[in-house]
Each structure stands twice: as C-alpha cells, then as structure tokens.
C-alpha positions in Angstrom: 2.7 -31.1 30.2 4.1 -29.0 27.4 6.2 -31.9 26.1 3.3 -34.3 26.1 1.3 -31.8 24.1 4.1 -31.5 21.5 4.3 -35.3 21.1 0.6 -35.4 20.3 0.9 -32.6 17.8 0.8 -33.7 14.1 3.4 -31.1 13.2 5.8 -32.5 15.9 5.1 -36.0 14.6 5.9 -34.8 11.1 9.2 -33.2 12.1 10.4 -36.0 14.4 9.4 -38.7 11.9 11.2 -36.8 9.1 14.3 -36.6 11.2 14.2 -40.4 11.7 13.7 -41.0 8.0 16.6 -38.7 7.2 18.8 -40.5 9.7 17.8 -43.8 8.2 18.5 -42.5 4.8 22.1 -41.8 5.7 22.9 -45.4 6.7 19.9 -47.5 5.6 21.5 -50.9 6.0 21.9 -50.3 9.8 18.4 -48.9 10.2 16.2 -51.7 8.9 14.7 -52.2 12.4 14.2 -48.4 12.7 12.4 -48.4 9.4 10.1 -51.3 10.4 9.2 -49.4 13.6 8.7 -46.2 11.7 6.2 -47.6 9.2 3.4 -48.1 11.7 4.0 -44.7 13.2 3.6 -43.1 9.7 0.5 -45.3 9.1 -0.9 -44.0 12.4 -1.0 -40.5 10.8 -3.7 -41.6 8.3 -6.6 -40.5 10.5 -5.0 -37.1 10.9 -4.4 -37.0 7.2 -8.1 -37.7 6.4 -9.2 -35.1 9.0 -6.9 -32.5 7.4 -8.3 -33.3 4.0 -11.9 -32.8 5.3 -10.9 -29.6 7.0 -9.0 -28.2 4.0 -5.8 -28.1 6.1 -3.4 -28.3 3.2 -0.3 -27.5 5.3 -0.9 -30.6 7.4 -1.8 -32.7 4.3 1.5 -31.6 2.7 3.6 -32.4 5.8 2.1 -35.9 6.3 2.3 -36.7 2.6 6.0 -35.7 2.6 6.7 -38.1 5.4 5.0 -41.0 3.7 6.6 -40.3 0.3 10.1 -39.7 1.7 9.9 -43.0 3.6 8.6 -45.0 0.7 10.7 -43.3 -2.0 14.1 -43.6 -0.2 13.6 -47.1 1.3 11.3 -48.9 -1.1 13.7 -51.7 -1.9 14.6 -52.2 1.8 10.9 -52.4 2.7 10.1 -54.6 -0.3 12.7 -57.1 0.9 11.2 -57.4 4.3 8.8 -60.1 3.1 7.5 -60.8 6.6 6.2 -57.2 6.8 4.8 -57.0 3.3 1.4 -56.0 4.5 2.6 -52.9 6.4 4.5 -51.7 3.3 1.5 -52.3 1.1 -0.5 -50.2 3.6 2.1 -47.5 3.2 1.8 -47.7 -0.5 -2.0 -47.4 -0.2 -1.5 -44.4 2.0 0.6 -42.8 -0.7 -2.1 -43.7 -3.2 -4.6 -41.8 -1.1 -2.2 -38.8 -1.3 -2.0 -39.2 -5.0 -5.8 -39.2 -5.3 -6.4 -36.5 -2.7 -9.8 -34.8 -3.5 -9.9 -31.6 -5.4 -8.4 -30.1 -8.5 -4.7 -29.3 -8.7 -3.4 -26.6 -8.1 -6.6 -24.7 -7.0 -8.0 -27.1 -4.3 -4.8 -29.1 -3.5 -1.1 -29.1 -4.2 -0.2 -32.4 -2.4 -0.8 -35.0 -5.1 2.1 -33.9 -7.3 4.6 -34.8 -4.5 3.8 -38.5 -4.9 4.5 -39.0 -8.6 8.2 -39.8 -8.3 7.4 -42.5 -5.7 5.6 -44.5 -8.3 8.6 -44.4 -10.6 10.9 -45.5 -7.8 8.7 -48.4 -6.6 8.3 -49.7 -10.2 12.0 -49.5 -10.8 12.7 -51.5 -7.7 10.1 -54.1 -8.5 11.3 -54.6 -12.0 15.0 -54.8 -10.9 14.4 -58.0 -9.0 15.3 -61.4 -10.5 12.4 -62.9 -12.5 11.1 -65.3 -9.8 11.0 -62.6 -7.1 9.7 -60.1 -9.6 6.7 -62.4 -10.4 5.7 -62.5 -6.8 5.9 -58.7 -6.4 4.0 -58.2 -9.6 1.2 -60.4 -8.3 0.8 -58.0 -5.4 1.5 -54.7 -7.1 0.1 -54.9 -10.6 -3.5 -54.4 -9.2 -2.1 -51.4 -7.3 -0.7 -49.9 -10.5 -4.0 -50.4 -12.3 -5.7 -48.6 -9.4 -3.0 -45.9 -9.8 -4.0 -45.4 -13.5 -7.6 -44.9 -12.5 -6.5 -42.3 -9.8 -4.2 -40.5 -12.2 -6.8 -40.2 -14.9 -9.3 -38.9 -12.4 -6.8 -36.3 -11.2 -6.2 -35.4 -14.9 -9.8 -34.5 -15.5 -10.7 -30.9 -16.2 -13.0 -29.1 -13.7 -16.4 -27.9 -14.9 -16.4 -25.3 -17.6 -17.6 -22.7 -15.2 -14.9 -23.5 -12.6 -12.2 -23.7 -15.2 -13.2 -20.3 -16.6 -12.6 -18.8 -13.1 -9.0 -20.1 -12.9 -6.1 -17.6 -13.5 -3.8 -18.1 -16.4 -1.1 -19.2 -14.0 -3.3 -21.9 -12.4 -4.2 -23.2 -15.9 -0.5 -23.4 -16.8 0.3 -25.3 -13.6 -2.5 -27.7 -14.3 -1.2 -28.2 -17.8 2.3 -29.1 -16.5 0.6 -31.4 -13.9 -1.1 -33.2 -16.6 2.1 -33.6 -18.5 3.6 -35.1 -15.4 0.7 -37.5 -15.2 1.2 -38.3 -18.9 4.8 -39.2 -18.2 3.9 -41.4 -15.3 1.3 -43.3 -17.4 3.8 -43.8 -20.1 6.2 -45.3 -17.5 3.5 -47.4 -15.9 2.8 -49.0 -19.3 6.3 -50.7 -19.1 4.9 -52.7 -16.2 1.3 -53.2 -17.2 1.8 -53.6 -20.9 -1.0 -54.3 -23.4 -3.5 -55.0 -20.6 -3.4 -51.3 -19.7 -4.6 -50.3 -23.2 -7.3 -53.0 -23.1 -8.4 -51.6 -19.8 -8.6 -48.1 -21.1 -10.4 -49.2 -24.2 -13.0 -51.2 -22.3 -13.8 -48.2 -20.1 -14.0 -45.8 -23.0 -16.2 -48.2 -24.9 -18.6 -48.6 -22.0 -18.7 -44.8 -21.6 -19.5 -44.0 -25.2 -22.0 -46.8 -25.7 -24.0 -46.3 -22.5 -27.0 -44.4 -23.6 -28.8 -44.6 -20.3 -26.4 -42.7 -18.1 -25.1 -39.3 -19.3 -21.3 -39.0 -19.4 -19.3 -35.9 -18.7 -16.9 -34.8 -21.4 -14.2 -34.6 -18.7 -14.3 -38.4 -18.2 -14.1 -39.1 -21.9 -11.3 -36.6 -22.3 -9.2 -38.2 -19.5 -9.5 -41.7 -20.9 -8.4 -40.4 -24.3 -5.6 -38.5 -22.7 -4.4 -41.8 -21.2 -4.3 -43.4 -24.7 -2.5 -40.4 -26.1 0.1 -40.4 -23.3 1.0 -44.0 -24.1 0.7 -43.9 -27.9 2.9 -40.8 -28.2 6.0 -42.6 -27.0 5.3 -46.4 -27.0 4.9 -48.5 -30.2 1.3 -49.5 -30.2 1.3 -50.8 -33.8 0.7 -54.3 -32.5 -2.1 -53.5 -30.1 -5.4 -55.1 -31.0 -7.5 -52.3 -29.4 -6.4 -49.5 -31.6 -8.8 -50.4 -34.5 -11.6 -50.3 -31.9 -10.3 -46.9 -30.6 -10.2 -45.4 -34.1 -13.8 -46.7 -34.5 -14.9 -45.1 -31.3 -13.4 -41.6 -32.0 -16.1 -40.6 -34.5 -18.8 -41.5 -31.9 -17.5 -38.9 -29.4 -19.7 -35.9 -29.0 -17.1 -33.2 -29.3 -18.7 -30.2 -27.7 -15.7 -28.8 -25.8 -12.4 -27.3 -26.9 -10.3 -29.3 -24.4 -12.0 -32.6 -25.5 -11.5 -31.7 -29.2 -7.8 -30.9 -28.5 -7.3 -34.3 -26.9 -9.1 -36.0 -29.7 -6.7 -34.3 -32.2 -3.6 -35.1 -30.3 -4.7 -38.7 -29.9 -5.2 -39.1 -33.6 -1.8 -37.5 -34.2 -0.2 -40.0 -31.7 -1.6 -42.8 -33.8 -0.3 -41.5 -37.2 2.3 -44.3 -37.5 -0.4 -46.9 -36.8 -2.6 -45.2 -39.5 0.3 -45.6 -42.0 0.1 -49.3 -41.4 -3.7 -49.4 -41.5 -4.6 -46.8 -44.2 -8.1 -48.1 -44.5 -8.9 -46.3 -41.2 -7.8 -42.9 -42.5 -11.4 -42.2 -43.7 -12.6 -42.5 -40.1 -10.5 -39.7 -38.7 -9.3 -37.4 -41.5 -12.7 -35.6 -41.8 -12.4 -34.8 -38.0 -9.0 -33.3 -38.5 -10.0 -31.2 -41.5 -13.0 -29.9 -39.7 -10.9 -28.9 -36.7 -8.5 -27.0 -39.0 -11.1 -24.3 -39.3 -11.3 -23.7 -35.5 -8.7 -21.2 -34.3 -9.0 -22.7 -30.7 -7.7 -26.0 -32.1 -4.9 -24.5 -34.1 -2.0 -26.3 -32.5 -3.6 -29.7 -32.1 -5.3 -29.8 -35.6 -2.3 -28.5 -37.6 0.3 -30.7 -35.8 -2.0 -33.8 -36.2 -2.4 -33.1 -40.0 1.3 -32.7 -40.3 2.0 -36.0 -38.6 -0.6 -37.8 -40.8 0.8 -36.2 -44.0 4.4 -37.2 -43.0 3.6 -40.8 -41.9 0.8 -41.6 -44.4 1.7 -39.5 -47.5 1.7 -42.5 -49.9 -1.9 -43.4 -48.8 -3.2 -39.8 -49.0 -3.5 -39.1 -52.8 -7.3 -39.9 -52.8 -7.7 -37.2 -50.1 -5.2 -34.7 -51.5 -7.7 -32.5 -53.3 -9.8 -32.1 -50.2 -6.8 -31.5 -47.9 -5.3 -28.9 -50.1 -8.6 -27.1 -50.5 -9.3 -27.0 -46.8 -5.7 -25.9 -46.0 -5.9 -23.1 -48.7 -9.1 -21.9 -47.2 -7.8 -21.6 -43.6 -4.6 -20.0 -44.9 -6.5 -17.4 -46.8 -8.8 -16.7 -43.9 -5.7 -16.3 -41.7 -7.2 -18.5 -39.0 -3.9 -19.7 -37.6 -0.9 -17.9 -36.1 2.4 -17.7 -38.0 4.0 -20.9 -36.6 0.9 -23.0 -37.3 0.8 -21.6 -40.9 4.4 -22.8 -41.3 3.5 -26.3 -40.0 0.6 -26.4 -42.3 2.8 -25.7 -45.3 5.2 -28.4 -44.2 2.2 -30.8 -44.0 1.3 -29.9 -47.6 4.9 -30.4 -48.7 4.7 -34.0 -47.3 1.3 -34.5 -49.0 2.3 -33.2 -52.4 5.6 -35.3 -52.4 3.6 -38.5 -53.0 1.6 -37.1 -56.0 2.5 -37.4 -59.7 4.7 -34.4 -60.9 1.9 -32.9 -63.0 -0.5 -33.0 -60.0 2.2 -31.4 -57.8 2.7 -28.6 -60.2 -1.1 -28.0 -60.5 -1.5 -27.9 -56.7 1.6 -25.8 -56.3 0.2 -23.3 -58.8 -3.1 -22.9 -57.0 -1.5 -22.9 -53.5 1.2 -20.3 -54.0 -0.2 -18.1 -56.7 -2.1 -15.8 -54.2 1.1 -15.4 -52.3 3.2 -14.7 -55.3 0.7 -12.0 -56.4 0.8 -10.5 -52.9 4.6 -10.6 -53.0 4.7 -8.8 -56.4 2.5 -6.1 -54.9 4.7 -5.8 -51.8 7.9 -5.6 -53.9 6.6 -2.4 -55.5 5.8 -0.7 -52.2 8.1 1.5 -50.2 9.7 -0.5 -47.4 8.0 -0.2 -44.1 7.6 -2.4 -40.9 4.1 -3.6 -42.0 5.0 -4.9 -45.4 8.3 -6.2 -44.1 6.4 -8.6 -41.8 4.2 -9.6 -44.8 7.2 -10.3 -47.0 8.9 -12.4 -44.3 5.6 -14.4 -43.7 5.3 -15.2 -47.4 8.9 -16.2 -47.8 8.5 -18.3 -44.7 5.5 -20.1 -46.1 7.4 -20.9 -49.3 10.5 -22.0 -47.3 8.5 -24.4 -45.1 6.7 -25.9 -48.1 10.0 -26.6 -49.9 11.5 -28.1 -46.7 9.3 -31.1 -47.0 8.4 -31.3 -50.7 10.7 -34.1 -51.9 9.6 -36.3 -54.8 12.3 -38.9 -54.2 13.4 -40.8 -51.1 16.8 -40.2 -49.7 19.2 -42.0 -47.4 20.5 -40.3 -44.3 23.7 -38.3 -44.6 26.9 -40.2 -43.9 27.7 -40.6 -40.3 30.7 -38.3 -40.3 29.1 -35.7 -42.5 31.9 -36.0 -45.1 29.6 -36.8 -48.0 26.3 -35.4 -48.9 23.2 -37.5 -48.6 22.2 -39.5 -51.7 18.8 -40.3 -53.2 17.8 -43.9 -52.6 15.5 -43.8 -55.6 15.9 -41.7 -58.7 13.4 -38.8 -59.2 10.9 -38.9 -62.0 12.2 -37.6 -65.3 11.9 -33.9 -66.0 12.5 -30.8 -63.8 11.9 -31.0 -60.1 8.6 -29.1 -59.3 10.4 -27.0 -56.6 13.0 -26.0 -59.1 10.3 -25.0 -61.6 8.7 -22.8 -59.0 11.9 -21.3 -57.8 12.9 -20.4 -61.4 9.6 -18.8 -61.9 9.9 -16.6 -58.8 13.6 -16.0 -58.9 13.4 -12.6 -60.6 10.7 -11.5 -58.1 12.9 -12.6 -55.2 15.8 -10.5 -56.6 13.4 -7.6 -56.9 12.4 -7.9 -53.2 16.1 -8.2 -52.2 17.0 -5.1 -54.1 14.8 -3.0 -51.8 15.5 -5.0 -48.6 19.2 -5.8 -48.8 19.9 -3.8 -45.7 17.5 -5.8 -43.6 19.0 -8.9 -42.2 15.7 -10.5 -41.4 14.4 -10.3 -45.0 17.8 -11.5 -46.4 17.7 -14.4 -43.9 14.2 -15.3 -45.1 15.3 -15.3 -48.7 18.3 -17.4 -47.9 16.2 -19.8 -45.9 14.1 -20.6 -49.0 17.1 -21.7 -51.0 19.0 -23.3 -48.1 16.0 -25.5 -47.2 15.4 -26.3 -50.9 19.1 -27.3 -51.3 19.0 -29.5 -48.2 15.8 -31.3 -49.5 16.5 -31.5 -53.2 20.3 -32.1 -53.0 21.6 -32.7 -56.5 18.1 -32.1 -58.0 18.8 -28.4 -57.2 21.6 -28.4 -59.8 19.8 -26.3 -62.5 19.8 -23.3 -60.2 23.4 -23.5 -58.9 24.8 -20.9 -61.4 22.1 -18.2 -61.0 21.9 -18.7 -57.2 25.7 -18.4 -56.9 25.6 -15.2 -58.9 22.8 -13.8 -56.7 24.6 -14.8 -53.5 27.8 -13.1 -54.6 25.9 -9.9 -55.4 24.1 -10.0 -52.1 27.2 -10.5 -50.0 29.3 -8.0 -51.9 26.7 -5.3 -51.2 25.7 -6.1 -47.6 27.6 -9.0 -46.0 25.3 -11.2 -43.9 25.8 -14.5 -42.1 22.8 -16.1 -43.7 24.4 -15.7 -47.2 27.5 -17.5 -45.9 25.4 -20.3 -44.4 23.7 -20.8 -47.8 27.1 -20.7 -49.5 28.3 -23.4 -47.2 25.4 -25.6 -48.2 26.2 -25.0 -51.9 29.8 -26.0 -51.3 28.8 -29.1 -49.4 26.5 -30.4 -52.1 28.1 -29.1 -55.4 31.8 -28.3 -54.9 32.8 -31.8 -55.9 30.8 -31.8 -59.1 32.8 -30.9 -62.2 30.0 -29.1 -63.9 29.2 -26.8 -60.9 32.8 -26.3 -59.7 33.4 -23.0 -61.6 30.4 -21.0 -60.1 31.0 -22.5 -56.7 34.7 -21.6 -56.9 33.9 -18.0 -58.0 31.4 -17.6 -55.2 33.7 -19.0 -52.6 36.5 -16.7 -53.6 34.2 -13.7 -53.7 32.7 -14.2 -50.2 36.2 -15.0 -48.8 37.6 -11.7 -50.3 34.7 -9.7 -49.0 35.0 -11.2 -45.5 38.7 -10.5 -45.4 37.9 -6.9 -45.9 35.6 -7.0 -42.9 38.4 -8.4 -40.8 40.6 -5.4 -41.9 37.9 -3.0 -40.8 37.2 -4.6 -37.5 35.4 -8.0 -37.2 34.4 -7.6 -33.5 31.1 -6.0 -34.6 30.2 -9.1 -36.7 30.7 -12.2 -34.6 27.9 -14.0 -36.5 29.6 -13.4 -39.9 33.0 -14.6 -38.4 31.3 -17.7 -37.1 29.6 -18.5 -40.4 32.8 -17.7 -42.3 34.9 -20.1 -40.3 32.2 -22.8 -40.8 32.3 -22.2 -44.5 36.1 -22.5 -44.6 36.0 -25.7 -42.6 33.3 -27.1 -45.0 35.4 -26.2 -48.1 38.5 -27.9 -46.6 36.4 -31.0 -45.9 34.5 -31.2 -49.2 36.9 -29.6 -51.8 40.4 -28.7 -50.5 41.3 -28.0 -54.1 39.6 -24.6 -53.6 42.6 -23.5 -51.6 45.0 -24.1 -54.6 43.6 -21.0 -56.3 46.0 -18.1 -56.7 42.9 -15.8 -56.2 42.5 -17.0 -52.6 44.6 -15.4 -49.9 45.2 -18.5 -47.8 47.6 -16.7 -45.5 45.1 -13.9 -44.7 42.3 -16.5 -44.0 44.8 -18.3 -41.6 45.4 -15.1 -39.8 41.7 -14.4 -39.5 41.4 -17.8 -37.9 44.0 -16.9 -35.3 42.2 -13.7 -34.5 38.8 -15.5 -34.3 40.2 -17.9 -31.7 40.3 -14.9 -29.3 36.6 -14.0 -29.8 34.6 -14.1 -26.6 31.7 -15.9 -28.3 32.0 -19.7 -27.8 30.3 -20.7 -31.1 32.8 -18.6 -33.1 35.8 -20.2 -31.3 34.3 -23.7 -31.9 33.9 -23.0 -35.6 37.4 -21.6 -35.8 38.9 -24.7 -34.1 37.0 -26.8 -36.6 38.6 -24.8 -39.4 42.1 -25.5 -38.1 41.5 -29.2 -37.5 40.3 -29.5 -41.1 43.2 -27.5 -42.4 46.1 -29.2 -40.7 45.7 -32.6 -42.4 46.1 -30.9 -45.8 49.6 -29.6 -45.1 50.8 -32.6 -47.0 48.7 -32.3 -50.2 47.9 -28.6 -50.5 51.1 -26.6 -50.9 49.7 -23.1 -50.1 48.3 -24.5 -46.8 51.7 -26.2 -46.0 53.5 -22.9 -46.6 51.3 -20.8 -44.3 51.4 -23.4 -41.5 55.2 -23.6 -41.7 55.5 -19.8 -41.6 52.8 -18.9 -39.1 52.0 -22.1 -37.2 53.7 -20.7 -34.1 51.1 -17.9 -34.0 48.4 -20.6 -34.0 50.1 -22.4 -31.1 50.4 -19.2 -29.1 46.7 -18.4 -29.6 45.7 -21.9 -28.5 47.9 -21.7 -25.4 46.5 -18.3 -24.6 43.0 -19.7 -24.7 44.0 -22.7 -22.5 45.8 -20.4 -20.1 42.6 -18.6 -19.2 41.7 -16.5 -22.2 38.8 -18.7 -23.3 35.9 -20.4 -21.5 36.8 -23.8 -20.0 33.9 -25.3 -22.0 36.1 -24.8 -25.1 39.1 -26.9 -23.9 38.1 -30.0 -25.9 38.2 -27.9 -29.1 41.6 -26.4 -28.3 42.8 -29.9 -27.5 41.7 -31.1 -30.9 43.8 -28.4 -32.6 46.8 -29.4 -30.6 46.2 -33.1 -31.4 46.0 -32.3 -35.1 49.2 -30.2 -34.9 51.0 -33.1 -33.2 49.7 -35.6 -35.7 50.5 -33.6 -38.9 53.3 -31.2 -37.9 55.1 -33.0 -35.1 58.6 -31.7 -35.6 57.4 -28.1 -36.0 55.1 -28.4 -32.9 58.1 -29.5 -30.8 59.9 -26.2 -31.6 56.8 -24.0 -31.4 55.7 -25.3 -28.0 59.2 -24.8 -26.6 59.4 -21.2 -28.0 55.8 -20.3 -27.1 56.1 -21.5 -23.5 59.5 -19.9 -22.8 58.3 -16.4 -21.8 57.7 -16.1 -18.1 54.1 -15.7 -17.1 52.8 -17.2 -20.4 50.2 -18.5 -20.7 49.5 -17.9 -17.0 51.5 -16.4 -14.1 50.2 -19.3 -11.9 52.3 -22.1 -13.5 55.9 -22.9 -13.1 58.5 -23.7 -15.8 58.5 -27.3 -14.6 54.7 -27.5 -15.1 55.0 -26.0 -18.6 57.7 -28.5 -19.6 55.6 -31.4 -18.2 52.6 -30.2 -20.2 54.7 -29.9 -23.4 56.2 -33.4 -23.0 52.8 -34.9 -22.3 51.2 -33.3 -25.4 54.1 -34.4 -27.7 53.9 -38.0 -26.5 50.2 -38.4 -27.4 49.8 -38.7 -31.2 47.1 -41.4 -31.2 45.0 -41.0 -28.1 42.8 -37.8 -28.6 40.9 -38.5 -25.3 44.2 -38.4 -23.4 45.2 -35.1 -25.0 41.8 -33.6 -23.9 42.5 -34.7 -20.3 46.0 -33.2 -20.4 44.6 -29.9 -21.6 41.9 -29.9 -19.0 44.4 -30.5 -16.2 46.7 -27.8 -17.5 43.9 -25.2 -17.8 43.0 -25.8 -14.2 46.6 -25.2 -13.1 46.7 -22.0 -15.2 43.5 -20.7 -13.6 44.5 -21.6 -10.1 41.6 -24.1 -9.8 43.5 -27.4 -9.6 42.5 -29.5 -6.6 39.5 -27.3 -5.7 36.0 -28.5 -5.2 34.9 -26.3 -8.1 37.4 -28.2 -10.4 36.1 -31.6 -9.2 32.8 -30.9 -11.0 34.6 -30.1 -14.2 
C-alpha cells in the first residue's frame, strides 16, 4: 500500500524519472528505447504541472520542469532523429514552452522559467547542425515554435505594474534585470534561425500597438517589443533590414511616460547608431529625444551612452547639430545631473563630436566647454589641500582627460600587429597647431601649479599623467610641440616623488618619439633620469613599490624595442638595470614578473649589436639563468611558466654556447631548483632545452613538464588540468 502511494506521488515520479534520464545520459546510444518510453511518462506529468501552477506549488513546478528540460536538453538530437515519434518530442517541446511561459513575474511569483532557456539554445544548435535537406524539414516544424518562443520570452520580459515593481526589493529587481539579459541573449541567438522575418514580426506588432487608437496599450508591452529590437540590434548587423527606417519613424510616436520605457527607447536608439551613420537623414528623428533625456538623472546611463555611440558612429554627419549638442551637454554638466562615470562618457562623446568640426570651431567650442573648469581648477590650485578639493581636482582632470581621449582631428590606422611601430595617421591633419595641444599649452602652467601642491598624492599625479598619456595616444606625432616641456615636467615629478603613472607616461613618450631625431635628446634625458631614480629605489628596498618596479620593467622593455641606442649611453648603468631585473623576477606579484620577463626577452637579441648589453649578459647571464630556474623550480606561480620559457628560449637562441655552460653550472648543486628532482631529470631537462632553438611552443611544454616534477605534481589529477 505504501509503495503504491509512492508511485502515484509526483515527487517520486520526479525522482525516478530523473534517475532514468541520468542513466540514459551516461550511455544514450543504448537507451533510445528507454528514452522513447520515458517521453510519454514525462508528458503525463503535464496535468500535475498545471495543477501545481494553479496552486502556486513552486517546488513541484520546479521538479517537473527540471525533468522535462533535462530530458530535452541532454537528448534533443537523439529524439529529433526518431522521425516516427516526432509528435511526442514536439509535445515535450511544447511542455517546456509552457514552463518557459509559466504565469507570474520572475523572480517574485515564479523561478522556474529561467531553467528552460538553455534548452532552446541546445535544440536550435541540433536543428542547425543537420544537413541542409534534413534541416529544412525540421525548420518547417520548429520555426513556428521559435516564433512562439519569441512571443513568450517578450511577455516574460515585461515589467510588472508600477505599483507592484515599486514593492520589489533591490535584490529582486537585480535578479529580474539579469533574467532580462538572459532573455536578450536568447533572442539574439534565436535570430540566427529566424532571420529578418523576426524583425518584421516585431515591427508589425509594434506598429499595430502604436497606431491602434481604439484600444489602450500598456507601456510594458511597448517596452518589451522595443527590448526585443534592442537585443538583436546590439549584436547583429541590421544595416540591411528594411524595417529599421519604419522603427525609427515609430519611436517619436511612443508616449514615453515611464523611466523603464524611456531607458529602453534610449538603448534601442544606441543599438542603431551604426545604422544611423549609414542613414544620417534619420538623425533628426531621434536626436531630440536623446538630448531631452540627457536632462533626466534617472536616464543617465542610457542617454549618455546612446549619445556617445551616436557621436562616435555619426560624427561626420553631426556638425549641423553640434551647437545644440554642446549646449545641452554643457548645461547638464554644470548642473551636475550625472554621476562621475557618466560625466566622463559625456566628455568622450563631445570629443568625438568636435573631431569632425573645422579647427576654428573646435577651438571655439573647447573654449566655452572647458573655461568654467579651468577657472575652477585655478581656484582649487590656490587652496590648501584637503579631501574635498582633491576630489574636485581629480574630477576636472578626468573630464579633460576623457575629452582629449577621443578628440582626434585626423583618422589613424591601427597600431602594427606586433606593437613594434607606433600607429600612423591615415590622413594628414589640417595645417596649424592641433587644438588639443593648444589647450594643453594654455593650461600647462596651471597643471604644474596643481602638481606642486599635490605631488605626494598618487591619485592626483595619476590624474595629471592620464591627461597627457591619453593625449599622446590619440594625437601621436601631433603631440610633438609638447615633448620637451612634458619631458622636463615628468623628470621633475619623478625625481621628487617617484610614481608608477609617471613611468607609464614616459613609456608612451618613448614609444612614440624615441625614434625621432628632433625629440631624441629630451626623451634620452628623461629616460636616463627616471632610470637613475628608480635604481636608487632598488638600493633602498623595492619590495614596497611593486607598481613602480612593474612600470619600470615595462619602460625598459619598450626602450629596447623602440630605441635600443638608448642603452649605448655612458650615463646609463646597464649592469645595475640588469641586476634589478634579476631581483624583480623573484617578486611575488605576477604582473611584475611578466614585465620583467618581457624586459629580458627584448634585451637578449641585442647582445650582438649593443656592446654594453653584450658585456653584462656575458658577465652576469648565469645569475639570470639561476633566477629563471628558481622560478620554474617552485619559486613562482605556475601561471608564469610560459614567460620563463620565453626567457630560456631567447637565451638559447642568442647565447647558446654560454647557456650550455650556465645550465650545467646552475643545475649542479644538489636540491636546486627543487629537492624533488634527480640529477638525471635535470640533465634531461637541460638537453631538451638546448635542443630547441626554433620551436618556442615545445620549450614551453618542456618547462611546464619540468615545473610539475619540481613541485611533485607530475602525474597527478591536479596536473592534468594544467
């Protein structure tokens, strides 16, 4: 009697069916008959599922849904291939569809629907993987199912009523946001199957909704349809869709009386920015909406990010609107409507916008845009440093930095693939000084004044360096008029209070200007100065400054790559830098070790053409080999083995005869680099390394194998994942 009751119990059904499914999962090819018998049993749970939904029994809903999804997800291909039983599998798919569209709002009223989303990915993948003739048959059956899925997903993505949503906790709202992102990802994926017809379908529904004057529509329905468009347009190229012009035409007709709806309208416009660049005549339809939304703090993220996208993609079509855009942006910046990050985005948007204007218009707009901030900065520079004015200074410097990041009056090609050469301008800039350089020269003295009071504060120094670093990256050789004075200022800054941000900016200067004859003297003087100052830090104890050591090694590597002649100078203590590198290899911070390995891999090829480097390698190369072996032996993280392997490979390639001796001597002491390895294993490692002078990948494999032996991990399950 007791057993009969258990068999009728839904929870027992759930458990026993799940066991069958899991058994089938282990050896699916031998369980086709079991699967075919199992499908009707799972379908028989539908009445219990509906009853559980009506009674609000979420636990039972969850259990039954899991069974259906597990069966469908793990065996979709097998079940699809049973063509004589296609109706029963379609019934299972429809059962899962019911679970996807289960009534109520996620996550407050239900938490079951999210379990089903991966099933739809799996089913689509299986259908699309069949050969074209089979695929066509399956699409005939399942395309209508996926159109139905889109309707269900958009319904589930709808916001609840304003009153209900206001009662949700912040955690529930965040879960709902993530759920909508998952739905968005699913819609994007479904587009691959349904194609342009999906956009037409959404457009027809939105059109009917907005033009139906007889029946009132909820903003939630409108928002969900727009969200569908946005989901697809954000990642799929919709430039050739014939419904986008109609959609752009419909957007101004939307009665935007809700923040969530307004947000989605903004994001949808932003997703169509590339399309607008190809159809600039439509800008006048949507730009007023974006500018109006800029003044609403509740729409801060969506409106600012959308304006930034439009200014980036459509900048050459925006000059007629530039005055209005700048005016509205200035107003919201002055009123401090937006948070710091959105203010920075807004300045980037304005940088894109101004880039397309004539130089005189750029200068005029720059003057009106930044004069209030320069005046504020002048006032702050006279005040006694305190936490409040520190934040204000960093904010203003950040605004300037973000503006100069995107303000580029000439197009440029991407940097060379290997990073060995600086990017080059594809078209020459207009004659005359660059507007950014003009502004920087005007405020240079003010920035120096700010620095004089805040030199001990790394955040302010970092903000100052960011202005110039981003300007250098954007302007490239157009920054040339400022090289001399910036080099002098950097030297003074670093000599007084060494900071990593100053080294990073120096590295950018070396990268762009070290190879130019006119600018080599100030760059050389700066490089020698910061090197000398950093060497003194190493003498005092570098462990307290891992960021400086990291940036210093990156600078040395960049100098070796761009202008190795810098190391011919008698003023540069090449030997001391080499020893600093050996010390840095033993730092616990992985980024520092990576930068140091890069320094050595850049240095070793120059043993043949830079005599000072050749001498130091010949004299102290064994120390480098010992440090590398120490790291491989267990002194460094296993994640760094590729970098150590590259140093060994470079030594083998450029110093083969010396490496042969160094490896033998370094590996001779018992217990080095690990007490876990034998002399035979060390000899084998040495021979393997010395044999590989061409195949870097093989050297990396040899090092990984050896480090596992050194750590006692070779042959373990843990090592198998390595």
